[in-house]
Backbone bond lengths (Angstrom), bond angles and torsions (degrees), N, CA, C in turn:
res aa  C-N    CA-C-N  psi(-1)  N-CA   C-N-CA  omega(-1)  CA-C   N-CA-C  phi
1 M - - - 1.468 - - 1.524 108.87 -
2 D 1.326 115.97 129.04 1.452 120.31 179.02 1.522 109.92 -75.99
3 I 1.319 114.43 140.46 1.459 120.36 178.36 1.515 108.61 -117.54
4 D 1.302 116.49 128.15 1.459 121.46 179.41 1.526 108.85 -80.44
5 M 1.350 116.48 100.15 1.456 121.20 -177.44 1.517 112.12 -75.18
6 S 1.308 117.76 -8.78 1.467 120.15 -178.34 1.519 111.84 -78.74
7 R 1.314 115.54 -16.25 1.463 119.19 -179.83 1.518 109.28 -74.81
8 S 1.298 115.88 131.49 1.465 120.65 179.60 1.516 109.59 -101.99
9 V 1.293 114.59 142.39 1.460 120.58 178.04 1.519 108.07 -114.19
10 S 1.309 116.80 123.58 1.460 120.72 -178.25 1.521 110.26 -117.36
11 L 1.308 115.41 156.98 1.454 121.33 177.59 1.527 109.83 -76.95
12 K 1.306 116.29 152.89 1.458 120.55 179.62 1.527 109.56 -77.22
13 R 1.314 116.27 130.14 1.460 120.98 178.59 1.528 108.58 -88.72
14 E 1.325 115.60 93.89 1.463 120.88 -174.65 1.529 112.73 -122.19
15 I 1.329 117.33 7.68 1.462 120.67 -179.17 1.522 109.47 -108.27
16 G 1.327 116.11 126.31 1.454 121.06 177.67 1.518 111.37 -95.72
17 L 1.324 115.82 -167.43 1.465 121.07 -179.56 1.519 111.44 -61.15
18 L 1.333 116.83 -45.72 1.464 120.44 179.99 1.525 110.94 -63.36
19 G 1.326 116.20 -38.61 1.460 119.85 178.87 1.516 112.19 -65.70
20 S 1.336 116.57 -40.98 1.466 120.52 178.37 1.520 111.06 -65.22
21 F 1.331 115.69 -45.62 1.468 119.36 177.82 1.524 110.97 -60.52
22 S 1.324 115.95 -44.36 1.464 120.40 -178.50 1.517 111.56 -62.43
23 M 1.328 116.41 -35.94 1.457 120.08 179.17 1.527 110.69 -63.22
24 G 1.331 116.04 -44.51 1.457 119.92 178.95 1.507 112.89 -70.41
25 F 1.325 116.75 -41.44 1.465 120.03 -178.27 1.521 111.02 -68.93
26 A 1.322 116.71 -39.65 1.465 120.21 -179.59 1.519 111.29 -63.58
27 D 1.331 116.59 -34.97 1.463 120.16 -179.13 1.525 112.56 -78.52
28 V 1.342 117.44 -21.52 1.461 120.55 -174.25 1.524 112.66 -116.79
29 G 1.335 116.86 -39.98 1.457 121.66 -167.47 1.513 116.84 -57.30
30 A 1.330 117.49 -30.77 1.468 120.08 -177.50 1.524 112.97 -92.96
31 D 1.328 116.99 -1.48 1.465 119.80 -175.45 1.520 112.78 -63.94
32 V 1.336 116.71 -28.19 1.467 119.94 -178.97 1.521 111.48 -59.75
33 F 1.329 117.30 -31.98 1.464 119.85 -178.54 1.524 111.60 -71.81
34 L 1.323 115.49 -21.03 1.458 119.76 174.43 1.523 110.99 -80.95
35 A 1.331 115.90 -36.68 1.470 120.29 -171.24 1.517 114.59 -93.50
36 I 1.314 118.66 -19.53 1.459 120.48 -168.28 1.526 113.42 -60.63
37 G 1.326 117.55 -37.30 1.458 120.64 179.97 1.511 112.74 -73.28
38 I 1.330 116.66 -45.50 1.463 120.95 -177.84 1.521 111.03 -68.99
39 V 1.337 117.47 -34.29 1.464 120.45 176.76 1.524 110.29 -67.78
40 A 1.329 116.77 -40.17 1.468 120.48 177.89 1.522 111.23 -62.56
41 L 1.326 117.28 -34.62 1.462 120.97 179.47 1.524 111.12 -60.10
42 Y 1.312 117.18 -36.05 1.466 120.97 -176.37 1.531 112.85 -98.62
43 A 1.327 117.22 -46.11 1.468 120.36 -175.90 1.516 112.80 -85.22
44 A 1.337 117.09 -13.76 1.476 123.17 178.28 1.529 110.64 56.79
45 G 1.344 117.36 -131.09 1.459 120.86 -174.56 1.510 114.97 -69.40
46 F 1.320 116.74 -11.17 1.460 120.40 179.27 1.526 111.65 -100.11
47 S 1.325 116.37 26.48 1.467 120.78 177.63 1.524 112.85 -56.55
48 P 1.359 119.08 -44.51 1.468 118.14 178.31 1.524 112.73 -58.72
49 L 1.345 116.71 -36.81 1.465 119.31 177.77 1.527 110.64 -66.56
50 A 1.321 116.94 -37.96 1.468 120.67 177.12 1.528 110.31 -61.09
51 F 1.340 116.18 -43.94 1.465 120.12 177.99 1.525 110.91 -65.69
52 L 1.331 116.41 -37.32 1.467 120.22 -179.86 1.523 110.93 -65.38
53 I 1.331 117.16 -45.15 1.466 120.68 178.46 1.531 110.42 -62.74
54 A 1.327 116.05 -43.02 1.470 120.04 179.05 1.525 111.32 -63.35
55 S 1.332 116.24 -31.45 1.466 119.85 -178.42 1.525 112.07 -66.15
56 I 1.346 116.96 -23.43 1.466 119.66 178.83 1.530 110.12 -61.29
57 C 1.329 115.79 -43.89 1.474 120.13 177.15 1.520 110.57 -62.90
58 Y 1.332 116.03 -41.33 1.460 120.88 -179.20 1.525 110.99 -64.16
59 I 1.332 116.07 -44.42 1.462 120.30 -178.56 1.523 110.85 -63.34
60 T 1.324 116.63 -47.61 1.470 119.65 -179.46 1.530 111.36 -64.37
61 T 1.335 116.24 -41.15 1.469 119.74 177.90 1.522 110.84 -63.14
62 G 1.335 115.74 -43.96 1.456 120.27 179.99 1.520 112.61 -62.78
63 L 1.339 116.87 -40.56 1.462 120.34 179.74 1.528 111.29 -68.31
64 V 1.337 116.37 -36.18 1.468 119.85 175.91 1.525 109.98 -63.46
65 Y 1.330 116.13 -45.25 1.467 119.95 177.26 1.524 110.89 -60.94
66 A 1.339 116.81 -38.87 1.462 120.56 -179.46 1.525 111.02 -60.65
67 E 1.329 116.13 -43.41 1.461 120.12 -179.36 1.531 111.38 -70.68
68 L 1.328 115.99 -44.59 1.467 119.58 -176.99 1.527 112.03 -69.18
69 S 1.332 116.86 -36.36 1.467 119.43 -179.91 1.520 111.19 -67.89
70 E 1.326 116.11 -28.89 1.459 120.06 176.47 1.533 110.62 -74.62
71 L 1.329 115.71 -35.03 1.461 121.01 -179.93 1.528 111.75 -76.86
72 Y 1.343 115.76 -39.07 1.478 121.85 -179.48 1.535 109.52 -127.36
73 P 1.329 117.76 78.91 1.476 120.86 -176.64 1.529 112.91 -79.96
74 Y 1.338 115.48 61.81 1.459 120.92 -178.09 1.522 109.97 -118.87
75 A 1.324 115.95 152.45 1.461 120.34 176.27 1.522 109.42 -63.86
76 G 1.311 115.99 138.84 1.458 119.68 179.33 1.506 114.01 126.67
77 G 1.333 117.43 -27.41 1.455 120.25 176.00 1.516 113.33 58.53
78 A 1.342 116.30 -119.73 1.462 122.17 -174.91 1.525 112.45 -58.09
79 Q 1.325 117.07 -33.83 1.472 119.98 179.41 1.530 110.43 -62.58
80 V 1.322 116.22 -40.61 1.462 120.64 178.38 1.524 110.47 -66.73
81 Y 1.332 116.24 -44.74 1.461 120.07 -178.01 1.526 110.74 -64.96
82 G 1.322 116.57 -38.46 1.458 120.47 177.46 1.520 111.97 -63.66
83 T 1.329 115.75 -40.98 1.465 120.69 179.05 1.524 110.98 -64.61
84 K 1.325 115.96 -42.60 1.463 120.15 179.22 1.524 111.30 -65.06
85 A 1.331 116.71 -35.71 1.462 120.58 -175.38 1.520 113.12 -82.95
86 G 1.327 117.68 -41.03 1.459 119.87 -172.04 1.507 116.02 -132.53
87 G 1.311 117.36 9.15 1.451 119.24 177.92 1.515 113.46 93.93
88 D 1.320 115.27 -174.82 1.459 121.56 -172.99 1.528 113.30 -64.83
89 I 1.333 117.13 -37.08 1.467 119.25 -177.15 1.523 110.61 -64.80
90 L 1.335 116.98 -47.27 1.464 120.08 178.76 1.522 110.60 -63.74
91 G 1.330 116.46 -41.04 1.461 119.99 177.92 1.516 111.63 -62.38
92 F 1.336 115.99 -40.62 1.469 121.33 177.45 1.527 110.66 -60.53
93 L 1.325 116.83 -46.85 1.464 121.04 -178.95 1.528 111.48 -65.34
94 M 1.319 117.17 -41.70 1.462 120.45 -179.75 1.523 111.09 -68.74
95 G 1.323 116.11 -36.39 1.457 119.42 177.28 1.517 111.98 -62.75
96 W 1.339 116.14 -44.88 1.460 119.65 178.48 1.527 111.72 -69.52
97 A 1.333 117.19 -32.67 1.466 120.23 177.50 1.526 110.60 -64.27
98 I 1.337 115.96 -42.85 1.463 120.19 177.68 1.520 110.73 -65.14
99 L 1.337 116.39 -40.76 1.464 120.12 179.16 1.528 110.71 -61.94
100 L 1.333 116.72 -43.71 1.462 120.76 177.19 1.524 110.60 -62.51
101 D 1.317 115.91 -40.63 1.467 121.26 177.59 1.523 110.57 -58.52
102 Y 1.329 116.34 -44.68 1.464 120.40 -179.91 1.528 111.76 -65.37
103 V 1.323 116.39 -41.98 1.468 119.93 -179.88 1.525 110.65 -60.71
104 L 1.327 116.41 -46.11 1.464 120.56 179.47 1.524 111.23 -64.87
105 N 1.332 116.22 -41.58 1.464 119.93 -178.39 1.520 112.32 -67.58
106 I 1.319 116.25 -36.60 1.462 119.41 177.80 1.524 109.89 -59.02
107 G 1.331 116.12 -47.25 1.459 119.93 178.58 1.513 112.46 -64.87
108 L 1.331 116.36 -45.43 1.464 121.49 -176.54 1.516 112.19 -62.78
109 F 1.331 116.36 -51.15 1.454 119.54 -173.04 1.529 113.08 -80.83
110 S 1.308 118.24 -25.10 1.468 118.84 174.27 1.528 110.11 -69.48
111 I 1.338 116.51 -39.51 1.466 120.24 176.00 1.523 110.33 -64.08
112 A 1.333 116.37 -42.49 1.465 120.27 179.38 1.527 111.18 -63.16
113 S 1.329 116.83 -41.74 1.469 120.59 178.84 1.520 110.95 -62.98
114 A 1.328 115.70 -44.30 1.464 119.82 177.97 1.524 110.51 -64.67
115 G 1.340 116.46 -34.76 1.461 120.17 177.57 1.514 112.03 -62.76
116 Y 1.325 117.15 -41.09 1.461 120.38 176.61 1.526 110.92 -65.88
117 L 1.324 116.47 -38.31 1.463 119.71 178.02 1.524 111.71 -62.80
118 S 1.338 116.27 -28.74 1.469 119.72 -178.40 1.522 112.45 -66.99
119 F 1.333 117.46 -20.19 1.460 119.94 176.00 1.529 110.62 -76.95
120 I 1.340 115.97 -24.88 1.467 120.47 175.61 1.521 110.07 -86.95
121 F 1.326 115.23 -39.02 1.466 121.34 178.55 1.530 108.68 -118.81
122 P 1.333 118.25 86.77 1.477 122.11 -174.04 1.522 114.33 -56.05
123 W 1.331 117.99 -25.88 1.462 120.00 -178.57 1.529 112.31 -64.71
124 L 1.343 117.36 -14.55 1.456 120.25 177.53 1.529 112.53 -70.82
125 K 1.325 117.22 -15.22 1.462 120.44 -176.98 1.526 112.90 -77.94
126 G 1.303 116.70 -9.69 1.457 119.76 -178.09 1.517 112.79 -88.48
127 T 1.325 115.07 -165.56 1.465 121.87 177.78 1.520 109.22 -129.92
128 I 1.317 115.83 162.71 1.457 121.00 173.98 1.525 107.87 -124.72
129 N 1.318 115.59 150.33 1.463 121.33 -177.55 1.525 109.08 -115.84
130 I 1.319 115.84 116.51 1.465 121.39 179.65 1.522 108.54 -117.55
131 N 1.325 115.23 106.00 1.472 120.96 -179.58 1.531 112.39 52.17
132 G 1.325 114.19 44.02 1.460 119.23 178.11 1.513 115.15 84.73
133 I 1.334 116.72 -5.34 1.469 120.92 178.80 1.525 108.63 -96.26
134 V 1.313 116.75 118.56 1.464 121.89 -179.10 1.528 109.12 -88.17
135 I 1.325 115.56 124.66 1.462 121.45 -178.00 1.521 109.17 -121.88
136 S 1.315 116.44 130.69 1.462 121.67 176.37 1.525 109.54 -68.95
137 R 1.322 116.24 132.75 1.462 119.23 178.70 1.527 111.06 -68.31
138 I 1.334 116.40 -33.38 1.464 119.31 175.86 1.527 109.76 -63.94
139 G 1.327 116.50 -42.02 1.456 120.30 177.40 1.513 112.29 -62.77
140 L 1.330 116.25 -39.52 1.462 120.87 178.78 1.526 110.64 -66.95
141 A 1.337 116.41 -40.09 1.463 120.44 177.38 1.525 110.62 -63.99
142 A 1.338 116.45 -40.76 1.463 120.81 178.16 1.524 110.48 -62.59
143 F 1.322 116.89 -42.06 1.465 122.14 178.03 1.524 110.32 -60.84
144 T 1.327 116.64 -42.10 1.465 121.46 179.77 1.523 111.00 -64.25
145 I 1.334 116.41 -40.72 1.464 120.97 178.01 1.523 110.52 -60.75
146 V 1.320 116.31 -46.20 1.468 121.12 -179.00 1.524 110.95 -62.55
147 I 1.335 116.91 -45.68 1.468 120.73 179.66 1.523 110.42 -61.63
148 G 1.331 117.22 -42.07 1.457 120.96 179.09 1.520 112.21 -60.24
149 L 1.330 116.72 -43.71 1.462 120.69 179.75 1.528 111.46 -69.19
150 I 1.330 116.42 -34.84 1.470 119.85 176.56 1.526 110.34 -61.66
151 I 1.325 116.00 -43.96 1.468 120.50 -179.67 1.524 110.79 -60.83
152 I 1.342 116.23 -43.75 1.465 120.21 179.57 1.522 110.64 -61.49
153 N 1.327 116.91 -41.06 1.465 120.29 179.68 1.520 111.96 -68.04
154 I 1.328 116.46 -34.93 1.466 119.92 178.58 1.525 110.78 -66.99
155 I 1.320 116.94 -36.43 1.469 120.70 -179.38 1.525 110.70 -57.55
156 G 1.331 116.55 -42.40 1.464 119.10 178.98 1.510 112.60 161.60
157 I 1.331 115.70 155.17 1.460 120.40 -178.33 1.525 111.52 -67.82
158 K 1.342 117.22 -33.85 1.460 119.77 -179.64 1.522 110.47 -66.45
159 E 1.329 115.97 -45.42 1.465 119.87 179.28 1.527 110.50 -64.93
160 S 1.316 115.92 -39.90 1.461 120.24 178.18 1.520 111.01 -63.92
161 S 1.332 116.30 -42.53 1.462 121.04 179.65 1.525 111.41 -65.93
162 D 1.334 116.84 -42.90 1.471 120.53 179.05 1.527 111.03 -62.69
163 F 1.321 116.32 -41.28 1.466 120.98 177.70 1.526 110.12 -63.52
164 N 1.316 115.28 -41.69 1.457 121.46 178.67 1.523 111.12 -61.90
165 I 1.326 115.77 -46.36 1.465 121.18 -179.61 1.523 110.72 -59.60
166 A 1.327 116.37 -45.14 1.466 120.55 -179.86 1.526 111.13 -60.36
167 L 1.329 116.51 -44.86 1.467 120.25 179.94 1.519 111.55 -66.44
168 V 1.328 116.99 -39.73 1.467 120.47 -178.81 1.522 110.92 -67.00
169 I 1.319 116.95 -42.92 1.470 119.67 177.43 1.520 110.32 -60.75
170 L 1.325 116.81 -45.24 1.463 120.96 177.60 1.528 110.64 -61.09
171 T 1.324 116.42 -41.69 1.463 121.16 -179.26 1.518 111.56 -64.61
172 I 1.327 117.01 -46.61 1.463 120.55 -178.18 1.521 111.01 -64.47
173 V 1.320 116.77 -44.05 1.470 120.05 178.25 1.520 110.46 -61.16
174 T 1.330 116.72 -44.69 1.468 121.09 179.88 1.524 111.27 -64.13
175 E 1.320 116.79 -43.95 1.462 120.19 -179.00 1.528 111.29 -65.55
176 L 1.318 117.22 -41.02 1.462 120.01 177.20 1.523 111.15 -63.30
177 L 1.332 116.30 -38.36 1.463 120.72 178.39 1.525 110.61 -65.51
178 V 1.330 116.47 -45.49 1.469 120.84 179.52 1.521 110.86 -62.75
179 L 1.323 116.85 -44.02 1.463 120.48 179.48 1.524 111.25 -63.73
180 S 1.318 116.55 -43.90 1.465 120.41 -179.00 1.522 111.26 -62.54
181 L 1.325 116.43 -51.42 1.463 120.51 -179.92 1.526 110.96 -66.16
182 G 1.325 116.17 -37.69 1.459 120.17 -179.10 1.510 112.56 -63.76
183 F 1.322 117.33 -48.44 1.465 120.41 -179.46 1.532 111.90 -70.52
184 L 1.333 116.79 -30.33 1.465 119.61 -179.67 1.524 112.87 -76.60
185 F 1.329 117.67 -40.56 1.463 120.09 -169.08 1.531 115.27 -117.84
186 A 1.314 118.97 -17.32 1.468 119.20 -174.65 1.528 114.11 -120.58
187 F 1.307 117.11 -24.00 1.465 120.38 -176.01 1.521 110.85 -68.57
188 N 1.322 115.71 131.26 1.467 122.47 -179.99 1.528 108.17 -115.63
189 M 1.322 115.99 109.20 1.457 120.08 -176.91 1.523 112.05 -63.50
190 D 1.323 116.54 -38.89 1.470 119.72 178.67 1.530 110.79 -62.40
191 N 1.323 115.60 -40.93 1.461 119.98 178.28 1.531 110.98 -65.00
192 F 1.329 115.78 -39.45 1.459 119.99 179.15 1.526 110.92 -64.39
193 I 1.324 116.72 -45.28 1.467 120.56 179.54 1.522 110.53 -63.28
194 E 1.338 116.65 -37.22 1.462 121.03 177.65 1.529 110.79 -60.97
195 Q 1.334 116.83 -35.57 1.461 120.66 -179.39 1.529 112.27 -64.19
196 L 1.332 116.20 -25.70 1.455 120.37 -177.24 1.519 112.89 -72.07
197 N 1.313 116.75 -4.40 1.466 120.59 174.57 1.529 111.87 -79.64
198 Y 1.328 116.10 -8.10 1.468 120.11 -175.01 1.528 109.98 -113.94
199 F 1.326 114.98 93.13 1.460 120.76 178.00 1.523 108.34 -92.05
200 G 1.308 116.06 89.99 1.455 120.85 -177.15 1.515 111.92 82.29
201 N 1.316 115.37 149.31 1.463 121.84 178.64 1.530 108.99 -70.69
202 V 1.326 116.67 127.82 1.470 120.51 -176.58 1.522 112.22 -77.84
203 D 1.322 117.24 -13.40 1.467 120.76 -177.00 1.527 111.18 -95.06
204 P 1.324 117.69 139.36 1.471 120.40 174.41 1.530 110.02 -62.25
205 I 1.312 116.08 142.82 1.462 121.83 -177.13 1.522 108.56 -122.61
206 K 1.325 115.41 137.52 1.462 118.85 178.52 1.521 110.03 -63.12
207 Y 1.301 115.40 159.45 1.458 125.41 -177.37 1.532 112.73 79.52
208 V 1.341 117.92 -5.00 1.459 120.12 179.81 1.525 109.51 -106.12
209 D 1.309 116.22 127.07 1.466 121.52 178.22 1.528 107.77 -95.14
210 Y 1.317 116.78 91.87 1.463 121.85 -175.96 1.528 110.91 -69.85
211 T 1.330 116.06 138.19 1.462 120.89 -178.39 1.519 112.50 -83.24
212 G 1.331 116.08 -27.39 1.459 119.76 -176.67 1.515 113.17 84.40
213 L 1.332 117.39 -3.26 1.459 120.64 179.61 1.522 111.78 -75.22
214 L 1.332 116.16 -27.08 1.459 122.04 178.60 1.516 108.59 -126.80
215 D 1.336 116.22 169.05 1.459 117.83 177.24 1.521 109.64 -70.88
216 V 1.331 115.59 163.94 1.466 121.26 -172.93 1.521 112.08 -58.71
217 K 1.330 117.55 -45.05 1.465 119.43 -175.62 1.535 111.85 -65.46
218 T 1.338 116.80 -34.74 1.464 119.46 178.64 1.523 110.98 -69.53
219 E 1.320 116.26 -42.27 1.468 119.33 177.64 1.522 110.71 -65.71
220 N 1.326 117.13 -36.60 1.467 120.03 176.17 1.519 110.77 -63.39
221 F 1.334 116.45 -40.97 1.464 119.41 179.17 1.524 110.70 -63.06
222 I 1.333 116.33 -45.64 1.466 120.19 179.74 1.527 110.51 -60.98
223 Y 1.328 115.69 -40.98 1.463 119.41 177.56 1.527 110.01 -64.36
224 G 1.337 116.40 -35.96 1.456 120.78 176.99 1.517 112.18 -62.72
225 V 1.332 116.32 -35.57 1.467 120.42 177.23 1.525 110.50 -63.14
226 T 1.328 116.35 -43.45 1.469 119.31 179.30 1.526 111.10 -63.70
227 L 1.339 116.20 -36.61 1.468 119.37 177.80 1.521 111.07 -71.02
228 A 1.333 116.67 -32.58 1.463 120.44 179.24 1.520 111.32 -63.20
229 M 1.315 116.41 -24.51 1.466 119.77 178.68 1.524 111.99 -64.30
230 S 1.330 117.05 -20.25 1.465 119.71 176.68 1.520 111.57 -67.82
231 S 1.343 117.02 -12.88 1.462 120.57 176.39 1.518 111.97 -78.65
232 Y 1.316 116.29 -7.04 1.459 120.32 -174.66 1.522 111.90 -124.26
233 I 1.314 116.18 38.87 1.465 121.04 -179.55 1.530 109.98 -99.32
234 G 1.322 117.46 128.96 1.457 119.24 171.46 1.512 116.56 123.78
235 I 1.337 118.10 -2.79 1.464 119.63 -176.23 1.524 111.91 -61.60
236 E 1.351 116.80 -25.75 1.465 120.28 -176.61 1.525 112.81 -67.92
237 S 1.336 117.41 -13.41 1.466 119.92 -178.35 1.525 112.01 -62.30
238 I 1.335 116.97 -27.04 1.466 119.93 177.30 1.526 110.00 -62.42
239 A 1.335 115.43 -43.26 1.466 120.09 -179.16 1.521 111.90 -70.25
240 Q 1.335 117.28 -29.09 1.462 120.38 -178.68 1.529 111.66 -59.77
241 A 1.328 115.94 -30.70 1.469 120.16 -176.27 1.524 111.93 -103.04
242 A 1.320 117.19 26.59 1.465 120.87 -175.78 1.527 112.64 -58.15
243 E 1.337 117.11 -40.03 1.465 120.22 -177.56 1.518 112.67 -78.38
244 E 1.325 116.79 -4.56 1.461 120.66 176.89 1.523 111.12 -109.95
245 T 1.344 115.68 10.29 1.458 122.00 -178.48 1.522 110.62 -103.66
246 R 1.311 116.54 132.10 1.459 121.10 176.08 1.530 109.91 -70.16
247 N 1.313 115.67 136.95 1.467 121.33 179.05 1.534 110.93 47.05
248 P 1.324 118.26 58.93 1.463 121.54 -174.27 1.520 113.94 -60.86
249 W 1.330 117.53 -31.11 1.465 120.14 -178.89 1.531 111.26 -63.70
250 K 1.308 116.67 -21.94 1.461 121.46 -179.56 1.522 111.72 -104.48
251 H 1.318 117.43 -47.15 1.461 121.41 -172.18 1.526 113.78 -75.15
252 L 1.323 117.99 -38.45 1.463 119.65 -176.54 1.520 111.32 -62.26
253 H 1.316 116.31 -45.95 1.463 121.10 -178.95 1.525 110.36 -58.90
254 R 1.322 116.39 -46.19 1.466 120.78 -179.47 1.521 111.45 -67.39
255 A 1.319 116.19 -40.74 1.469 119.98 -178.93 1.522 111.02 -61.29
256 F 1.324 116.88 -41.92 1.468 120.39 178.16 1.524 110.76 -61.30
257 K 1.309 116.90 -47.80 1.465 120.32 -175.51 1.527 111.81 -67.27
258 I 1.324 116.78 -43.15 1.467 119.78 177.93 1.525 109.86 -64.33
259 G 1.321 116.44 -41.27 1.462 120.68 179.09 1.513 112.37 -62.63
260 I 1.325 116.85 -41.49 1.466 120.97 179.19 1.519 110.62 -60.25
261 V 1.326 116.29 -49.02 1.470 120.58 -179.01 1.526 110.91 -61.33
262 A 1.325 116.73 -46.30 1.468 120.75 -177.36 1.523 111.76 -63.66
263 V 1.319 117.18 -45.65 1.468 120.93 -177.12 1.520 111.27 -65.74
264 V 1.327 117.57 -46.78 1.469 120.65 -179.54 1.526 110.30 -62.93
265 F 1.328 116.99 -41.34 1.466 120.27 179.30 1.519 111.39 -59.80
266 F 1.326 117.45 -51.93 1.464 120.16 -177.13 1.528 111.85 -67.01
267 T 1.317 116.90 -36.85 1.464 119.59 179.92 1.522 111.36 -63.52
268 L 1.322 116.77 -49.20 1.465 120.28 -179.42 1.525 111.29 -68.00
269 A 1.329 116.58 -39.34 1.465 120.03 -179.15 1.521 111.48 -63.12
270 F 1.329 117.12 -44.62 1.466 119.52 -179.46 1.525 112.01 -70.42
271 S 1.324 117.64 -33.91 1.465 119.01 178.41 1.526 111.04 -67.95
272 I 1.328 117.10 -36.27 1.470 120.94 176.95 1.522 110.58 -70.77
273 L 1.332 116.40 -45.20 1.460 120.58 179.76 1.521 111.29 -60.21
274 A 1.316 116.76 -43.39 1.467 120.68 -177.98 1.524 111.60 -62.04
275 L 1.323 116.97 -39.75 1.463 119.79 178.94 1.518 111.42 -67.70
276 G 1.328 116.45 -40.10 1.457 119.93 -178.94 1.509 113.81 -71.99
277 V 1.314 117.01 -23.56 1.469 121.02 -178.61 1.527 111.40 -95.73
278 L 1.313 117.34 -47.93 1.466 121.37 -172.63 1.524 113.91 -106.81
279 G 1.315 116.74 -38.58 1.457 119.70 -172.73 1.518 110.55 92.17
280 W 1.328 116.50 155.02 1.463 120.02 -173.03 1.525 112.90 -68.24
281 E 1.327 117.81 -32.35 1.464 119.27 -177.67 1.527 111.26 -67.52
282 T 1.328 116.46 -41.52 1.463 120.13 177.87 1.526 110.61 -65.40
283 L 1.328 116.37 -41.26 1.464 120.25 178.16 1.521 111.54 -61.13
284 S 1.322 116.08 -41.98 1.463 120.30 -174.78 1.521 113.25 -72.44
285 E 1.335 117.39 -15.45 1.465 119.87 179.89 1.525 112.04 -62.37
286 E 1.334 116.58 -27.83 1.465 120.88 -178.98 1.526 111.43 -106.26
287 A 1.330 116.13 22.43 1.469 120.18 -174.42 1.519 113.07 -59.04
288 Y 1.329 117.40 -37.32 1.468 120.63 -176.26 1.524 112.07 -103.60
289 N 1.323 116.70 13.99 1.460 120.38 179.22 1.518 108.82 -89.57
290 P 1.330 119.32 124.09 1.464 120.84 -179.33 1.515 112.07 -67.41
């Protein structure tokens, strides 16, 4: 059977500005809840500063993506930009790097999401035994979350985008409500100012290979900054769907900028609120809890 190779097949452009923004915010906006405890363990009372410094990398990366996605509005994001800049080999390496990034993030954030659910449903903290094989219930819940999202994506980009938009709107409304009530009724300014006396954790922490070039608390703070960068993972997802976005030359650029502002605002606001309400020591107690 002859095949007409001249026919081009294009993706359906079914994502608008809100859908693009929601894609970026959904991938990044909730990361602070994963990082806030572990960052407090290392950066102590200067956790907001650690998040602020980390946000500089996020902002610059996001603005670069905004410009490149407008110049090259093709599916693939970093893989496309790498190919344009350095040829097929660089594009190949960047494509696989992004794929590895996604695989790791899927595991990391699904476990974190299931971990938060375990505080609502305590029975998730246990294990189940199937023919001698012990399975973590949190791990099983994370697996279920991933499978559910895969199914939604298989159904179609429009359905996936609509689901994303609904969750993002719910998330933003909830976060604004929590921030408003938190700062009005729970935030303690004296407690927050007291936290500023602790620039980095003064105690050595396992898993950290200290250089000895600086004192322990300074090295802990610097390490906290690197961990704070995990709060800003996922902005590239907007560019990944460039060929499925309506009017990409206009919407992608705006979606990146709106997403950057929203993510940085919520990240810094929650890190400040948490210190004023709980303090860094209380936050760090759950640093390794999924």
